[in-house]
C-alpha positions in Angstrom: 1.4 19.4 -14.0 -1.9 17.7 -12.5 -0.6 18.7 -8.9 -0.1 22.5 -10.3 -3.4 22.7 -12.4 -5.5 21.3 -8.9 -3.7 24.2 -6.6 -5.8 27.0 -7.6 -8.9 25.1 -7.0 -7.8 23.5 -4.0 -6.4 26.9 -2.1 -10.1 28.3 -2.5 -11.8 24.8 -1.6 -9.8 24.8 1.9 -10.6 28.6 2.4 -14.5 28.2 1.5 -16.9 28.7 4.4 -18.1 25.2 4.2 -14.8 23.3 4.8 -13.8 25.8 7.1 -16.9 25.3 9.3 -16.5 21.7 9.3 -12.9 21.4 10.1 -13.7 24.4 12.8 -10.8 26.7 11.4 -10.1 30.4 11.3 -8.2 32.7 9.0 -6.3 31.9 6.1 -4.9 28.4 5.7 -2.4 27.3 3.4 -1.5 24.5 0.7 1.6 23.3 -0.6 2.4 20.2 -2.8 3.8 17.1 -0.4 4.2 13.9 -2.1 2.9 12.0 -5.1 1.8 8.2 -5.4 1.2 6.4 -8.9 -2.9 6.8 -8.0 -2.7 10.2 -5.4 -1.5 13.4 -4.7 -0.7 14.7 -0.9 -1.0 18.5 -0.1 0.5 19.8 3.4 -2.8 21.8 4.4 -1.6 24.4 7.0 -4.1 25.8 9.4 -5.1 27.8 12.4 -5.6 24.0 14.1 -2.2 23.1 13.1 -0.8 20.8 10.0 -2.7 17.9 7.7 -2.2 16.4 4.8 -5.0 16.9 2.0 -4.8 13.9 -0.1 -6.7 13.1 -3.5 -7.1 9.9 -5.4 -6.9 10.1 -9.0 -7.5 6.2 -9.7 -8.4 3.4 -7.9 -6.2 0.2 -8.3 -8.9 -1.9 -6.6 -11.5 -0.8 -9.5 -13.7 0.6 -6.6 -16.2 2.9 -7.6 -15.5 5.3 -4.8 -11.8 4.9 -3.7 -11.4 8.0 -1.4 -14.2 6.9 0.7 -12.9 3.3 1.1 -9.6 4.6 2.2 -11.6 7.1 4.5 -13.5 4.4 6.5 -10.7 2.3 6.6 -8.6 5.1 8.7 -11.4 5.4 10.8 -11.6 1.6 11.6 -8.0 1.9 12.4 -7.7 5.1 14.1 -7.4 3.3 17.6 -4.2 1.6 16.8 -2.4 4.5 17.4 0.0 4.1 14.2 -2.1 4.9 11.6 -3.3 8.6 10.5 -6.5 9.7 12.1 -9.2 10.9 9.2 -10.7 14.0 9.7 -12.5 14.8 6.7 -14.1 13.4 3.5 -15.4 14.7 0.6 -16.5 12.4 -2.4 -18.8 14.7 -4.2 -16.3 15.5 -6.8 -18.8 18.8 -7.1 -16.2 21.6 -6.4 -12.8 19.1 -7.0 -13.1 16.8 -10.1 -11.7 14.0 -7.7 -12.4 12.9 -4.2 -10.2 13.8 -1.2 -9.7 13.6 2.5 -8.1 15.0 5.4 -6.3 13.4 7.9 -3.2 13.6 10.4 -0.1 15.3 9.1 2.7 13.1 10.8 6.1 14.6 10.7 9.3 11.9 10.4 11.4 10.1 7.9 10.5 7.1 5.9 11.6 3.9 7.3 15.0 2.9 7.5 15.0 -1.3 7.3 19.0 -0.8 8.9 17.5 1.2 12.0 14.0 0.5 12.2 12.8 -3.1 12.0 11.8 -3.4 15.5 9.4 -0.3 15.3 8.2 -1.7 12.1 7.6 -5.2 13.8 5.6 -3.3 16.8 3.6 -1.1 14.3 2.3 -4.5 12.1 1.6 -5.8 15.5 -0.7 -3.1 16.6 -2.8 -3.2 13.5 -2.8 -6.4 13.0 -3.7 -7.1 17.0 -7.0 -5.1 16.6 -9.9 -6.9 17.0 -13.4 -6.0 15.2 -16.9 -6.7 15.5 -18.3 -8.5 11.9 -20.2 -5.7 10.7 -17.5 -3.3 11.3 -15.2 -4.7 8.3 -18.4 -5.6 5.9 -17.0 -2.8 3.8 -13.4 -4.3 3.3 -12.7 -6.5 0.1 -12.4 -9.7 1.9 -9.7 -12.1 0.6 -10.9 -15.6 1.9 -8.8 -17.5 -0.9 -5.7 -15.1 -1.1 -3.2 -16.7 -3.2 -6.0 -17.3 -5.7 -6.9 -13.5 -5.5 -3.2 -12.6 -5.9 -2.8 -15.3 -8.9 -6.0 -13.6 -10.6 -4.6 -10.1 -9.9 -1.5 -11.0 -11.8 -3.1 -12.6 -14.6 -5.0 -9.4 -15.2 -2.1 -7.3 -14.9 -0.3 -9.4 -17.4 -2.7 -9.6 -19.9 -2.3 -5.8 -20.4 1.8 -6.6 -20.7 1.1 -9.8 -23.2 -1.2 -7.7 -25.2 1.3 -4.8 -25.5 3.4 -4.7 -29.0 6.3 -3.0 -27.5 6.7 -6.0 -24.9 10.0 -7.9 -24.8 9.3 -11.7 -26.2 11.8 -13.1 -23.8 10.2 -11.4 -20.8 6.8 -12.5 -21.9 8.0 -16.0 -22.4 9.3 -16.3 -18.5 6.2 -14.4 -17.5 3.9 -17.0 -18.7 6.1 -19.9 -17.3 5.8 -18.2 -14.0 1.9 -17.9 -14.1 2.2 -21.6 -14.8 4.0 -22.1 -11.7 1.5 -19.9 -9.9 -1.4 -21.9 -11.3 0.3 -25.0 -9.7 0.7 -23.6 -6.1 -2.6 -22.1 -5.6 -3.2 -25.6 -4.0 -1.3 -24.5 -1.1 -3.8 -22.2 0.2 -5.7 -25.0 1.5 -3.6 -24.7 4.5 -4.9 -21.2 5.1 -8.2 -22.2 4.7 -8.3 -24.9 7.2 -6.9 -22.1 9.5 -7.9 -18.9 8.6 -6.1 -15.7 10.5 -8.2 -12.7 9.8 -6.8 -8.9 10.1 -6.9 -5.5 8.5 -4.0 -5.4 6.4 -2.5 -3.0 4.3 -1.1 -4.7 1.3 1.3 -1.8 0.6 4.0 -1.9 2.8 6.9 -0.2 1.2 9.5 1.7 3.4 7.7 5.1 2.4 4.5 4.1 3.2 5.9 4.3 6.7 6.8 7.5 8.9 9.5 7.2 12.1 9.9 9.7 14.1 13.1 8.9 16.1 12.7 11.6 18.7 9.6 10.2 20.0 10.4 6.8 18.9 7.2 6.4 17.0 6.4 4.2 13.5 3.0 5.0 11.6 1.7 3.2 8.6 0.4 6.0 6.6 -0.9 4.8 3.2 -4.2 3.1 3.4 -5.4 3.1 -0.3 -5.8 -0.6 -0.7 -6.4 -2.4 2.8 -8.1 -5.5 2.4 -9.3 -8.5 5.4 -6.7 -10.9 5.1 -3.9 -12.6 6.2 -1.1 -10.9 8.5 1.4 -13.2 6.9 0.6 -11.7 3.7 1.5 -7.8 4.9 4.6 -9.4 6.5 6.1 -11.3 3.7 5.4 -8.3 1.7 7.2 -6.1 3.9 10.6 -8.9 3.8 10.8 -9.6 0.3 13.3 -7.7 -2.2 10.9 -6.6 -4.9 9.8 -4.1 -1.5 12.9 -3.4 0.4 15.0 -2.4 -3.1 11.8 -0.7 -4.1 13.1 2.5 -2.0 16.0 1.9 -0.3 18.1 -0.9 -2.6 18.6 -2.9 0.4 17.9 -6.5 0.7 17.2 -7.9 4.5 19.4 -11.0 5.6 18.0 -14.2 7.2 19.2 -13.1 10.8 17.1 -9.8 9.9 14.1 -11.4 9.0 14.0 -13.4 12.2 14.7 -10.5 14.2 11.8 -8.8 12.5 9.2 -12.0 13.1 10.4 -12.6 16.7 9.7 -8.8 17.7 6.1 -8.9 16.0 5.3 -11.9 17.8 6.5 -10.7 21.2 4.1 -7.5 20.4 1.1 -9.2 18.9 -1.6 -9.9 21.2 -2.2 -13.7 21.9 -3.4 -15.8 18.8 -3.9 -19.5 18.4 -2.0 -19.7 15.2 0.9 -17.3 16.0 3.2 -20.8 15.9 2.5 -21.2 12.2 3.4 -17.3 11.3 6.8 -18.0 9.5 5.1 -21.0 7.8 2.6 -18.6 6.1 5.1 -15.8 5.4 7.1 -18.1 3.5 4.0 -19.5 1.7 3.0 -16.1 0.9 6.4 -14.8 -0.5 6.3 -16.7 -4.1 2.7 -14.8 -4.5 3.7 -11.4 -3.6 6.8 -11.5 -5.6 4.7 -12.5 -8.5 2.2 -9.6 -7.8 5.1 -7.3 -7.6 6.6 -8.3 -10.8 3.0 -8.2 -13.1 2.1 -5.0 -11.5 5.6 -3.7 -12.8 4.6 -5.6 -16.2 1.8 -3.9 -16.7 3.0 -0.1 -15.2 5.7 -0.2 -18.0 2.8 -0.7 -20.9 1.2 2.7 -19.3 4.5 4.7 -18.8 5.8 3.7 -22.4 2.3 4.9 -23.7 1.9 8.2 -25.0 -0.6 9.8 -22.6 -0.7 6.7 -20.6 -0.9 7.9 -17.0 -1.9 11.2 -15.1 0.5 10.5 -12.4 4.2 10.0 -13.5 7.4 9.3 -11.4 10.5 8.4 -13.2 12.3 7.0 -10.0 9.5 4.2 -9.9 10.0 3.9 -13.6 13.4 3.1 -13.4 12.8 0.3 -10.9 9.9 -1.0 -13.4 12.4 -1.7 -15.6 14.9 -3.5 -13.5 12.2 -5.5 -12.2 10.9 -6.9 -15.6 14.7 -7.8 -16.3 14.7 -11.5 -17.3 17.5 -12.2 -14.8 15.5 -10.6 -11.8 12.3 -12.4 -12.7 13.9 -15.8 -12.8 15.7 -15.1 -9.4 12.3 -14.7 -7.7 9.4 -16.8 -9.9 11.4 -19.4 -11.5 
């Protein structure tokens, strides 16, 4: 596996004179596998200065030429939030390691539990979305001025791969084609957002395992910043609340009462903003498009998982969810 193939090179790399000098390390550092995402590998780096995460990107969901630098710069931007990992090191040269890498905080704890941690999550979102920046500080970020159009276009591109796959189910194709037509007719709803834009740095991938909760300290960090953009806070919040997210790792669906508790806490913790009273409306508008994006990604990923040598990183738990999310009954429930 790729994570094992890279380990000898990475161990040599972290004990090189250059790396140790930059990171102010002494002695021999240790490296062990920590976790794997769809497009990244994460290792635990144990050093004389404490523990860190060494993160490697193997691909870009955003089709960026320099994915790792984008993520590093986003973490730098957010480091004053107190609820995101601090970045310490970037190497995007691919000279010694064939992939870009960064080093950031290791944050001990557990993935978020929707039954226990909703209020902590709401506070974490508020601390991130409440950050204010000068315009030039966020120039490097992808900006989503027309979020429904952007999600529709992304979903269309993802579904093109499924529609052109000879192994794809004909019934599922037909249902997804209908869902795309419905999305096309609903894009005009974004005029509401264009008339009153609410800008923040948003994560866009807020499943439970991208949070680290430490209940001993009462902290909650959002740790995976592979795909941040400058966009509407409601996009993150609706993604956090919808079933495709809550079922993904936790097999849990939030009740209306739990949703309200979460939103109320978020608004309580968020600094003053002229559009706070419109938040619930914005969240509801985003739900359909976030469902569309999630299910479209699953359709695309299904083609990759079922193609021999189609993916470098394979997660079988993920594949089981992918198959469940492109079942006709599931798609109809949330998109039709």
